[in-house]
N, CA, C and O atoms as CSV, one atom per row, in Angstrom:
chain,resi,resn,atom,element,x,y,z
A,1,MET,N,N,-32.359,-17.947,43.444
A,1,MET,CA,C,-32.698,-16.717,44.034
A,1,MET,C,C,-33.832,-15.630,43.009
A,1,MET,O,O,-33.869,-15.454,41.791
A,2,LEU,N,N,-34.583,-15.112,44.018
A,2,LEU,CA,C,-35.366,-13.980,43.303
A,2,LEU,C,C,-34.903,-13.244,42.515
A,2,LEU,O,O,-33.781,-12.916,42.901
A,3,PRO,N,N,-35.267,-12.599,41.202
A,3,PRO,CA,C,-34.446,-11.969,40.800
A,3,PRO,C,C,-34.361,-10.288,41.256
A,3,PRO,O,O,-33.470,-9.601,40.756
A,4,LYS,N,N,-35.176,-9.782,42.067
A,4,LYS,CA,C,-35.494,-8.553,42.512
A,4,LYS,C,C,-34.461,-9.231,43.916
A,4,LYS,O,O,-34.507,-8.270,44.683
A,5,GLU,N,N,-33.781,-10.080,44.482
A,5,GLU,CA,C,-32.987,-10.303,45.381
A,5,GLU,C,C,-31.329,-10.295,45.063
A,5,GLU,O,O,-30.275,-10.332,45.696
A,6,CYS,N,N,-31.754,-10.229,43.780
A,6,CYS,CA,C,-29.922,-10.240,43.094
A,6,CYS,C,C,-29.545,-8.663,43.014
A,6,CYS,O,O,-30.319,-7.738,42.767
A,7,LEU,N,N,-28.011,-8.591,43.314
A,7,LEU,CA,C,-27.385,-7.487,43.478
A,7,LEU,C,C,-26.846,-7.118,41.979
A,7,LEU,O,O,-26.128,-7.807,41.255
A,8,VAL,N,N,-27.347,-5.959,41.755
A,8,VAL,CA,C,-26.806,-4.916,40.594
A,8,VAL,C,C,-25.752,-4.043,40.701
A,8,VAL,O,O,-25.997,-3.028,41.354
A,9,SER,N,N,-24.524,-4.163,40.192
A,9,SER,CA,C,-23.496,-2.947,40.582
A,9,SER,C,C,-23.376,-2.288,39.251
A,9,SER,O,O,-23.374,-2.740,38.106
A,10,VAL,N,N,-23.274,-1.042,39.761
A,10,VAL,CA,C,-23.503,0.200,38.750
A,10,VAL,C,C,-21.991,0.754,39.147
A,10,VAL,O,O,-21.388,0.691,40.218
A,11,ILE,N,N,-21.606,1.333,37.842
A,11,ILE,CA,C,-19.977,1.745,37.732
A,11,ILE,C,C,-20.355,3.156,36.917
A,11,ILE,O,O,-21.332,3.232,36.172
A,12,ASP,N,N,-19.681,3.964,37.101
A,12,ASP,CA,C,-19.936,5.180,35.954
A,12,ASP,C,C,-19.066,6.263,37.199
A,12,ASP,O,O,-19.138,6.206,38.427
A,13,ASP,N,N,-18.201,7.285,36.249
A,13,ASP,CA,C,-17.184,8.184,37.123
A,13,ASP,C,C,-18.200,9.483,36.617
A,13,ASP,O,O,-17.634,10.575,36.567
A,14,ASP,N,N,-19.326,9.454,36.325
A,14,ASP,CA,C,-20.412,10.445,36.588
A,14,ASP,C,C,-21.366,10.461,37.423
A,14,ASP,O,O,-22.398,9.796,37.335
A,15,LYS,N,N,-21.014,11.375,38.456
A,15,LYS,CA,C,-21.566,11.128,39.847
A,15,LYS,C,C,-23.281,11.344,39.551
A,15,LYS,O,O,-24.047,10.503,40.022
A,16,SER,N,N,-23.740,12.316,38.882
A,16,SER,CA,C,-25.083,12.220,38.668
A,16,SER,C,C,-25.567,11.028,37.800
A,16,SER,O,O,-26.311,10.140,38.218
A,17,LEU,N,N,-25.144,11.096,36.749
A,17,LEU,CA,C,-25.728,9.686,36.050
A,17,LEU,C,C,-25.539,8.432,37.063
A,17,LEU,O,O,-26.553,7.892,37.504
A,18,LEU,N,N,-24.577,8.080,37.343
A,18,LEU,CA,C,-24.269,6.899,38.607
A,18,LEU,C,C,-25.554,6.879,39.261
A,18,LEU,O,O,-26.421,6.025,39.079
A,19,SER,N,N,-25.638,8.061,40.179
A,19,SER,CA,C,-26.996,8.268,41.209
A,19,SER,C,C,-28.348,7.901,40.191
A,19,SER,O,O,-29.236,7.102,40.489
A,20,ALA,N,N,-28.273,8.604,39.062
A,20,ALA,CA,C,-29.760,8.431,38.334
A,20,ALA,C,C,-29.718,6.823,37.987
A,20,ALA,O,O,-30.745,6.209,38.273
A,21,ILE,N,N,-28.929,6.278,37.558
A,21,ILE,CA,C,-28.860,4.888,37.386
A,21,ILE,C,C,-29.241,3.944,38.729
A,21,ILE,O,O,-30.172,3.140,38.758
A,22,VAL,N,N,-28.569,4.145,39.526
A,22,VAL,CA,C,-28.462,3.374,41.047
A,22,VAL,C,C,-30.483,3.966,41.464
A,22,VAL,O,O,-31.319,3.129,41.806
A,23,GLY,N,N,-30.660,4.765,41.384
A,23,GLY,CA,C,-31.888,5.151,41.927
A,23,GLY,C,C,-32.892,4.640,40.933
A,23,GLY,O,O,-33.945,4.395,41.521
A,24,LEU,N,N,-32.960,4.390,39.664
A,24,LEU,CA,C,-33.773,3.492,38.593
A,24,LEU,C,C,-33.679,2.315,38.937
A,24,LEU,O,O,-34.743,1.703,38.843
A,25,VAL,N,N,-32.712,1.662,39.350
A,25,VAL,CA,C,-32.479,0.298,39.357
A,25,VAL,C,C,-33.335,-0.065,40.961
A,25,VAL,O,O,-34.198,-0.937,41.057
A,26,ARG,N,N,-32.987,0.589,41.825
A,26,ARG,CA,C,-33.318,0.246,43.406
A,26,ARG,C,C,-35.180,0.610,43.165
A,26,ARG,O,O,-35.972,-0.059,43.828
A,27,SER,N,N,-35.655,1.573,42.297
A,27,SER,CA,C,-37.108,2.043,42.050
A,27,SER,C,C,-37.928,0.595,41.623
A,27,SER,O,O,-39.114,0.364,41.857
A,28,LEU,N,N,-36.883,-0.377,40.879
A,28,LEU,CA,C,-37.658,-1.161,40.456
A,28,LEU,C,C,-37.440,-2.349,41.196
A,28,LEU,O,O,-37.597,-3.420,40.610
A,29,GLY,N,N,-36.979,-2.331,42.827
A,29,GLY,CA,C,-36.752,-3.114,43.327
A,29,GLY,C,C,-35.895,-4.088,43.712
A,29,GLY,O,O,-36.064,-4.936,44.588
A,30,TYR,N,N,-34.611,-3.847,42.733
A,30,TYR,CA,C,-33.396,-4.558,42.952
A,30,TYR,C,C,-32.335,-4.213,44.005
A,30,TYR,O,O,-32.145,-3.015,44.210
A,31,LYS,N,N,-31.807,-4.874,44.517
A,31,LYS,CA,C,-30.563,-4.545,45.338
A,31,LYS,C,C,-29.611,-4.178,44.387
A,31,LYS,O,O,-29.312,-4.834,43.389
A,32,VAL,N,N,-28.957,-2.671,44.876
A,32,VAL,CA,C,-28.080,-2.049,44.182
A,32,VAL,C,C,-26.875,-1.158,44.891
A,32,VAL,O,O,-26.959,-0.543,45.954
A,33,SER,N,N,-25.712,-1.261,43.993
A,33,SER,CA,C,-24.539,-0.431,44.669
A,33,SER,C,C,-24.036,0.396,43.586
A,33,SER,O,O,-24.628,0.370,42.507
A,34,GLY,N,N,-23.184,1.004,43.724
A,34,GLY,CA,C,-22.997,2.083,42.981
A,34,GLY,C,C,-21.161,2.376,43.081
A,34,GLY,O,O,-20.657,2.601,44.181
A,35,HIS,N,N,-20.543,2.346,42.161
A,35,HIS,CA,C,-18.719,2.490,42.241
A,35,HIS,C,C,-18.745,3.686,41.287
A,35,HIS,O,O,-19.679,3.850,40.502
A,36,GLU,N,N,-17.630,4.577,41.377
A,36,GLU,CA,C,-16.923,5.614,40.597
A,36,GLU,C,C,-16.047,5.076,39.950
A,36,GLU,O,O,-15.302,5.979,39.568
A,37,SER,N,N,-15.690,4.113,39.594
A,37,SER,CA,C,-14.535,3.472,38.875
A,37,SER,C,C,-14.501,1.848,38.989
A,37,SER,O,O,-14.813,1.168,39.967
A,38,ALA,N,N,-14.122,1.497,37.950
A,38,ALA,CA,C,-13.858,0.180,37.713
A,38,ALA,C,C,-13.004,-0.734,38.711
A,38,ALA,O,O,-13.209,-1.862,39.159
A,39,GLU,N,N,-11.936,0.214,38.891
A,39,GLU,CA,C,-11.169,-0.202,40.070
A,39,GLU,C,C,-11.619,-0.693,41.281
A,39,GLU,O,O,-11.345,-1.743,41.862
A,40,ALA,N,N,-12.611,0.550,41.678
A,40,ALA,CA,C,-13.272,0.318,43.015
A,40,ALA,C,C,-14.195,-0.559,42.964
A,40,ALA,O,O,-14.695,-0.858,44.049
A,41,PHE,N,N,-14.621,-1.117,41.962
A,41,PHE,CA,C,-15.611,-2.128,42.005
A,41,PHE,C,C,-14.818,-3.729,41.938
A,41,PHE,O,O,-15.209,-4.748,42.507
A,42,LEU,N,N,-13.665,-3.582,41.106
A,42,LEU,CA,C,-12.899,-4.723,41.338
A,42,LEU,C,C,-12.491,-5.157,42.672
A,42,LEU,O,O,-12.503,-6.310,43.102
A,43,ASP,N,N,-12.043,-3.835,43.417
A,43,ASP,CA,C,-11.427,-3.768,44.687
A,43,ASP,C,C,-12.223,-4.544,45.809
A,43,ASP,O,O,-11.644,-5.094,46.746
A,44,SER,N,N,-13.849,-4.548,45.612
A,44,SER,CA,C,-14.716,-4.722,46.317
A,44,SER,C,C,-15.038,-6.134,46.247
A,44,SER,O,O,-14.566,-6.782,45.312
A,45,ASP,N,N,-15.870,-6.770,47.215
A,45,ASP,CA,C,-16.507,-8.388,47.041
A,45,ASP,C,C,-17.314,-8.490,45.922
A,45,ASP,O,O,-17.595,-9.593,45.453
A,46,GLU,N,N,-17.809,-7.218,45.338
A,46,GLU,CA,C,-18.807,-7.643,44.417
A,46,GLU,C,C,-18.941,-8.385,43.394
A,46,GLU,O,O,-19.893,-9.147,43.230
A,47,PRO,N,N,-17.783,-8.197,42.427
A,47,PRO,CA,C,-17.337,-9.264,41.370
A,47,PRO,C,C,-17.850,-10.653,42.065
A,47,PRO,O,O,-18.644,-11.106,41.240
A,48,ALA,N,N,-17.810,-11.233,42.780
A,48,ALA,CA,C,-18.114,-12.536,43.040
A,48,ALA,C,C,-19.767,-12.668,43.092
A,48,ALA,O,O,-20.364,-13.683,42.733
A,49,ARG,N,N,-20.369,-11.538,43.570
A,49,ARG,CA,C,-21.597,-11.475,43.908
A,49,ARG,C,C,-22.873,-11.150,43.061
A,49,ARG,O,O,-24.007,-11.626,43.002
A,50,ALA,N,N,-22.104,-9.983,42.336
A,50,ALA,CA,C,-23.204,-9.422,41.140
A,50,ALA,C,C,-23.855,-10.313,40.321
A,50,ALA,O,O,-23.328,-11.240,39.706
A,51,SER,N,N,-25.134,-9.972,40.333
A,51,SER,CA,C,-26.019,-10.564,39.338
A,51,SER,C,C,-25.881,-9.892,37.733
A,51,SER,O,O,-26.037,-10.511,36.681
A,52,CYS,N,N,-25.562,-8.533,37.888
A,52,CYS,CA,C,-25.409,-7.936,36.344
A,52,CYS,C,C,-24.628,-6.702,36.793
A,52,CYS,O,O,-24.898,-6.178,37.873
A,53,VAL,N,N,-23.617,-6.198,35.957
A,53,VAL,CA,C,-22.862,-5.074,36.133
A,53,VAL,C,C,-23.466,-4.156,34.975
A,53,VAL,O,O,-23.632,-4.643,33.857
A,54,ILE,N,N,-23.785,-2.863,35.236
A,54,ILE,CA,C,-23.726,-2.004,34.616
A,54,ILE,C,C,-22.678,-0.832,34.601
A,54,ILE,O,O,-22.379,-0.277,35.659
A,55,THR,N,N,-22.226,-0.527,33.632
A,55,THR,CA,C,-21.089,0.235,33.377
A,55,THR,C,C,-21.124,1.287,32.037
A,55,THR,O,O,-21.837,1.186,31.038
A,56,ASP,N,N,-20.269,2.167,32.305
A,56,ASP,CA,C,-20.147,3.049,31.462
A,56,ASP,C,C,-18.870,2.691,30.444
A,56,ASP,O,O,-18.188,1.779,30.912
A,57,ILE,N,N,-18.487,3.093,29.423
A,57,ILE,CA,C,-17.680,2.462,28.865
A,57,ILE,C,C,-16.234,3.428,29.030
A,57,ILE,O,O,-15.108,2.981,29.246
A,58,HIS,N,N,-16.560,4.666,28.886
A,58,HIS,CA,C,-15.526,5.673,28.933
A,58,HIS,C,C,-15.153,6.256,30.659
A,58,HIS,O,O,-15.922,7.018,31.246
A,59,MET,N,N,-14.139,5.849,31.145
A,59,MET,CA,C,-13.913,6.378,32.263
A,59,MET,C,C,-12.413,6.571,32.519
A,59,MET,O,O,-11.567,5.970,31.857
A,60,PRO,N,N,-12.100,7.475,33.551
A,60,PRO,CA,C,-10.678,7.663,33.764
A,60,PRO,C,C,-10.059,5.845,34.320
A,60,PRO,O,O,-10.696,5.047,35.008
A,61,GLY,N,N,-9.144,5.724,33.931
A,61,GLY,CA,C,-8.191,4.479,34.263
A,61,GLY,C,C,-8.960,3.335,33.515
A,61,GLY,O,O,-9.207,3.384,32.310
A,62,MET,N,N,-9.360,2.174,34.445
A,62,MET,CA,C,-9.990,1.188,33.406
A,62,MET,C,C,-11.403,1.589,32.660
A,62,MET,O,O,-12.230,2.317,33.208
A,63,SER,N,N,-11.548,1.139,31.602
A,63,SER,CA,C,-12.803,1.314,30.838
A,63,SER,C,C,-13.700,0.413,31.306
A,63,SER,O,O,-13.402,-0.485,32.094
A,64,GLY,N,N,-15.016,0.644,30.769
A,64,GLY,CA,C,-16.033,-0.379,30.628
A,64,GLY,C,C,-15.968,-1.887,29.904
A,64,GLY,O,O,-16.537,-2.931,30.224
A,65,ILE,N,N,-15.088,-1.604,28.848
A,65,ILE,CA,C,-14.716,-2.664,27.800
A,65,ILE,C,C,-13.560,-3.365,28.625
A,65,ILE,O,O,-13.726,-4.559,28.871
A,66,ASP,N,N,-12.676,-2.891,28.973
A,66,ASP,CA,C,-11.503,-3.403,29.746
A,66,ASP,C,C,-12.010,-4.326,30.990
A,66,ASP,O,O,-11.836,-5.542,31.062
A,67,LEU,N,N,-12.663,-3.523,31.943
A,67,LEU,CA,C,-13.556,-4.307,32.794
A,67,LEU,C,C,-14.101,-5.518,32.511
A,67,LEU,O,O,-13.705,-6.499,33.140
A,68,LYS,N,N,-15.193,-5.661,31.424
A,68,LYS,CA,C,-15.619,-6.985,30.933
A,68,LYS,C,C,-14.634,-7.671,30.611
A,68,LYS,O,O,-14.624,-8.801,31.100
A,69,ILE,N,N,-13.797,-7.399,29.963
A,69,ILE,CA,C,-12.255,-8.387,29.859
A,69,ILE,C,C,-11.782,-8.853,31.344
A,69,ILE,O,O,-11.689,-10.051,31.610
A,70,GLU,N,N,-11.554,-8.068,32.081
A,70,GLU,CA,C,-10.864,-8.355,32.790
A,70,GLU,C,C,-11.950,-9.489,33.966
A,70,GLU,O,O,-11.518,-10.455,34.596
A,71,LEU,N,N,-12.921,-9.142,33.963
A,71,LEU,CA,C,-14.425,-10.054,34.585
A,71,LEU,C,C,-14.151,-11.355,33.858
A,71,LEU,O,O,-14.044,-12.395,34.509
A,72,SER,N,N,-14.005,-11.345,32.226
A,72,SER,CA,C,-13.650,-12.922,31.685
A,72,SER,C,C,-12.401,-13.842,31.945
A,72,SER,O,O,-12.162,-15.020,32.211
A,73,ASN,N,N,-11.703,-12.599,31.712
A,73,ASN,CA,C,-10.393,-13.270,32.545
A,73,ASN,C,C,-10.531,-14.076,33.701
A,73,ASN,O,O,-10.020,-15.195,33.653
A,74,ARG,N,N,-11.101,-13.739,34.694
A,74,ARG,CA,C,-11.391,-14.174,35.873
A,74,ARG,C,C,-12.555,-14.960,35.855
A,74,ARG,O,O,-13.448,-14.872,36.699
A,75,HIS,N,N,-12.552,-15.630,35.019
A,75,HIS,CA,C,-14.071,-16.754,34.849
A,75,HIS,C,C,-15.282,-16.423,35.180
A,75,HIS,O,O,-16.129,-17.291,35.390
A,76,ASN,N,N,-15.600,-14.861,35.298
A,76,ASN,CA,C,-16.859,-14.772,35.745
A,76,ASN,C,C,-17.562,-13.793,34.667
A,76,ASN,O,O,-17.320,-12.609,34.433
A,77,ASP,N,N,-18.608,-14.757,34.023
A,77,ASP,CA,C,-19.651,-14.244,33.228
A,77,ASP,C,C,-20.616,-13.711,33.652
A,77,ASP,O,O,-21.668,-13.955,33.061
A,78,VAL,N,N,-20.649,-12.779,34.831
A,78,VAL,CA,C,-21.622,-11.777,34.806
A,78,VAL,C,C,-21.968,-11.183,33.851
A,78,VAL,O,O,-21.061,-10.684,33.184
A,79,PRO,N,N,-23.649,-10.947,33.301
A,79,PRO,CA,C,-23.712,-10.231,32.221
A,79,PRO,C,C,-23.407,-8.680,32.575
A,79,PRO,O,O,-23.400,-8.327,33.754
A,80,VAL,N,N,-23.165,-7.792,31.559
A,80,VAL,CA,C,-22.452,-6.580,31.667
A,80,VAL,C,C,-23.135,-5.793,30.591
A,80,VAL,O,O,-23.136,-6.157,29.415
A,81,ILE,N,N,-23.698,-4.736,31.015
A,81,ILE,CA,C,-24.635,-3.724,30.409
A,81,ILE,C,C,-23.624,-2.570,30.111
A,81,ILE,O,O,-22.812,-2.396,31.020
A,82,MET,N,N,-23.523,-1.881,29.208
A,82,MET,CA,C,-22.487,-0.880,28.828
A,82,MET,C,C,-23.174,0.135,28.272
A,82,MET,O,O,-24.040,-0.001,27.407
A,83,ILE,N,N,-22.852,1.032,28.691
A,83,ILE,CA,C,-23.481,2.735,28.326
A,83,ILE,C,C,-22.281,3.588,27.748
A,83,ILE,O,O,-21.170,3.628,28.277
A,84,THR,N,N,-22.638,4.262,26.605
A,84,THR,CA,C,-21.852,5.125,25.927
A,84,THR,C,C,-22.303,6.258,25.588
A,84,THR,O,O,-23.486,6.262,25.247
A,85,ALA,N,N,-21.624,7.456,25.561
A,85,ALA,CA,C,-22.180,8.322,24.984
A,85,ALA,C,C,-21.789,8.420,23.666
A,85,ALA,O,O,-22.510,9.025,22.872
A,86,ARG,N,N,-20.388,7.736,23.194
A,86,ARG,CA,C,-19.914,7.949,21.816
A,86,ARG,C,C,-20.734,7.213,20.829
A,86,ARG,O,O,-21.642,6.495,21.247
A,87,SER,N,N,-20.521,7.312,19.640
A,87,SER,CA,C,-21.057,6.551,18.233
A,87,SER,C,C,-20.157,5.985,17.593
A,87,SER,O,O,-20.473,5.478,16.517
A,88,GLU,N,N,-19.025,5.913,17.969
A,88,GLU,CA,C,-17.814,5.614,16.669
A,88,GLU,C,C,-18.273,3.646,16.546
A,88,GLU,O,O,-18.331,2.795,17.434
A,89,THR,N,N,-18.483,3.568,15.261
A,89,THR,CA,C,-18.622,2.110,14.938
A,89,THR,C,C,-17.407,1.167,15.747
A,89,THR,O,O,-17.604,0.428,16.712
A,90,ALA,N,N,-16.439,1.360,15.228
A,90,ALA,CA,C,-15.209,0.638,16.102
A,90,ALA,C,C,-15.270,0.436,17.545
A,90,ALA,O,O,-15.008,-0.668,18.023
A,91,LEU,N,N,-15.645,1.573,18.368
A,91,LEU,CA,C,-15.971,1.439,19.728
A,91,LEU,C,C,-17.187,0.475,19.876
A,91,LEU,O,O,-17.209,-0.529,20.588
A,92,LEU,N,N,-18.169,0.931,19.109
A,92,LEU,CA,C,-19.391,-0.062,19.408
A,92,LEU,C,C,-18.994,-1.062,19.293
A,92,LEU,O,O,-18.910,-1.760,20.304
A,93,ASN,N,N,-18.546,-1.616,17.938
A,93,ASN,CA,C,-18.059,-3.009,17.766
A,93,ASN,C,C,-17.159,-3.604,18.705
A,93,ASN,O,O,-17.313,-4.824,18.756
A,94,ARG,N,N,-16.320,-3.183,19.424
A,94,ARG,CA,C,-15.546,-3.407,20.032
A,94,ARG,C,C,-16.321,-3.990,21.606
A,94,ARG,O,O,-16.114,-5.051,22.195
A,95,ALA,N,N,-17.222,-2.889,21.962
A,95,ALA,CA,C,-17.649,-3.481,23.013
A,95,ALA,C,C,-18.723,-4.740,23.023
A,95,ALA,O,O,-18.846,-5.579,23.915
A,96,ARG,N,N,-19.332,-4.660,22.013
A,96,ARG,CA,C,-20.034,-6.188,21.374
A,96,ARG,C,C,-19.105,-7.249,21.169
A,96,ARG,O,O,-19.485,-8.409,21.015
A,97,GLN,N,N,-17.868,-6.901,21.158
A,97,GLN,CA,C,-17.088,-8.287,21.004
A,97,GLN,C,C,-16.473,-8.482,22.066
A,97,GLN,O,O,-15.833,-9.531,21.988
A,98,SER,N,N,-16.346,-7.932,23.111
A,98,SER,CA,C,-16.012,-8.097,24.169
A,98,SER,C,C,-16.823,-8.957,25.303
A,98,SER,O,O,-16.417,-9.475,26.343
A,99,GLY,N,N,-18.244,-8.909,24.650
A,99,GLY,CA,C,-19.222,-9.835,25.320
A,99,GLY,C,C,-19.983,-9.235,25.948
A,99,GLY,O,O,-20.548,-9.843,26.856
A,100,ALA,N,N,-20.288,-7.880,25.732
A,100,ALA,CA,C,-21.189,-6.973,26.453
A,100,ALA,C,C,-22.786,-7.466,26.274
A,100,ALA,O,O,-23.294,-7.447,25.153
A,101,HIS,N,N,-23.519,-7.895,27.415
A,101,HIS,CA,C,-24.837,-8.316,27.423
A,101,HIS,C,C,-25.723,-7.444,26.524
A,101,HIS,O,O,-26.242,-7.950,25.529
A,102,CYS,N,N,-25.917,-6.147,26.835
A,102,CYS,CA,C,-26.333,-5.295,26.126
A,102,CYS,C,C,-25.728,-3.858,25.968
A,102,CYS,O,O,-24.967,-3.558,26.888
A,103,LEU,N,N,-25.893,-2.957,25.051
A,103,LEU,CA,C,-25.155,-1.886,24.749
A,103,LEU,C,C,-25.996,-0.964,24.477
A,103,LEU,O,O,-26.557,-1.065,23.385
A,104,LEU,N,N,-26.358,0.231,25.374
A,104,LEU,CA,C,-26.817,1.646,25.352
A,104,LEU,C,C,-26.040,2.822,24.922
A,104,LEU,O,O,-24.926,3.113,25.358
A,105,THR,N,N,-26.686,3.458,24.061
A,105,THR,CA,C,-25.924,4.800,23.466
A,105,THR,C,C,-26.843,5.884,24.930
A,105,THR,O,O,-27.720,5.526,25.716
A,106,LYS,N,N,-26.231,7.068,24.793
A,106,LYS,CA,C,-26.757,8.408,25.427
A,106,LYS,C,C,-27.186,8.928,24.324
A,106,LYS,O,O,-26.702,8.743,23.207
A,107,PRO,N,N,-28.288,9.723,24.657
A,107,PRO,CA,C,-29.042,9.414,25.742
A,107,PRO,C,C,-29.705,8.368,25.483
A,107,PRO,O,O,-29.693,7.977,24.316
A,108,PHE,N,N,-30.546,7.545,26.590
A,108,PHE,CA,C,-31.195,6.121,26.421
A,108,PHE,C,C,-32.827,6.317,26.962
A,108,PHE,O,O,-33.147,7.337,27.573
A,109,HIS,N,N,-33.383,5.700,26.795
A,109,HIS,CA,C,-34.844,5.925,26.997
A,109,HIS,C,C,-34.986,4.764,28.202
A,109,HIS,O,O,-34.548,3.614,28.243
A,110,HIS,N,N,-35.547,5.309,28.882
A,110,HIS,CA,C,-35.786,4.167,30.360
A,110,HIS,C,C,-36.199,2.973,30.397
A,110,HIS,O,O,-35.863,2.087,31.183
A,111,ASP,N,N,-37.069,2.924,29.389
A,111,ASP,CA,C,-37.586,1.654,28.897
A,111,ASP,C,C,-36.684,0.512,28.172
A,111,ASP,O,O,-36.615,-0.696,28.402
A,112,ASP,N,N,-36.091,1.238,27.318
A,112,ASP,CA,C,-34.703,0.311,26.470
A,112,ASP,C,C,-33.877,-0.241,27.686
A,112,ASP,O,O,-33.496,-1.409,27.763
A,113,PHE,N,N,-33.593,0.933,28.824
A,113,PHE,CA,C,-32.561,0.219,30.046
A,113,PHE,C,C,-33.322,-0.569,30.696
A,113,PHE,O,O,-32.711,-1.606,30.953
A,114,ILE,N,N,-34.683,-0.571,31.202
A,114,ILE,CA,C,-35.361,-1.614,32.069
A,114,ILE,C,C,-35.201,-2.747,31.380
A,114,ILE,O,O,-34.729,-3.729,31.952
A,115,ALA,N,N,-35.637,-2.804,29.779
A,115,ALA,CA,C,-35.575,-4.255,28.939
A,115,ALA,C,C,-33.931,-4.713,28.809
A,115,ALA,O,O,-33.952,-5.876,28.407
A,116,CYS,N,N,-33.139,-4.463,28.909
A,116,CYS,CA,C,-31.696,-4.481,29.083
A,116,CYS,C,C,-31.519,-5.171,30.369
A,116,CYS,O,O,-31.116,-6.328,30.490
A,117,LEU,N,N,-31.805,-4.481,31.191
A,117,LEU,CA,C,-31.789,-5.536,32.742
A,117,LEU,C,C,-32.792,-6.489,33.058
A,117,LEU,O,O,-32.698,-7.117,34.113
A,118,GLU,N,N,-33.871,-6.705,32.174
A,118,GLU,CA,C,-34.985,-7.680,32.828
A,118,GLU,C,C,-34.209,-8.963,31.447
A,118,GLU,O,O,-34.419,-10.175,31.476
A,119,LYS,N,N,-33.561,-8.422,30.652
A,119,LYS,CA,C,-33.125,-9.373,29.932
A,119,LYS,C,C,-31.556,-10.211,30.603
A,119,LYS,O,O,-31.113,-11.347,30.433
A,120,ALA,N,N,-31.105,-9.143,31.318
A,120,ALA,CA,C,-29.832,-9.705,31.742
A,120,ALA,C,C,-30.216,-10.684,33.170
A,120,ALA,O,O,-29.583,-11.677,33.528
A,121,ILE,N,N,-31.138,-10.235,33.688
A,121,ILE,CA,C,-31.352,-10.979,34.890
A,121,ILE,C,C,-32.913,-11.474,34.800
A,121,ILE,O,O,-33.797,-10.838,35.375
A,122,PRO,N,N,-33.246,-12.911,33.873
A,122,PRO,CA,C,-34.601,-13.016,33.719
A,122,PRO,C,C,-34.927,-13.502,35.072
A,122,PRO,O,O,-34.198,-13.678,36.048
A,123,ALA,N,N,-36.426,-13.708,34.872
A,123,ALA,CA,C,-37.237,-13.852,36.067
A,123,ALA,C,C,-37.088,-15.404,36.361
A,123,ALA,O,O,-37.658,-15.906,37.330
């Protein structure tokens, strides 16, 4: 499968950020879909089809870290890029320990985001 044919799933409860990330990923030529919660993503058919998951860490209900742990429990090793506005060392360490493929803190530069995405879905 060519990288641009891969499905990228974006999960964020902030509708404007969700829309912005979906738009950026789409502009790079990837197939992309957005979900406003981890639960909505898990209830879809996408966990089995996604080539990469991009998720906010802090959301109502299931967090991005809990989502990564749930995917691992389901033996799904899809790369997960986590995004957060928080900078507490313990939180960032927990995200890394959960197996996050990449961790970005808001505000992040789009070049850093693209580098994470390209690292998660190599050509």
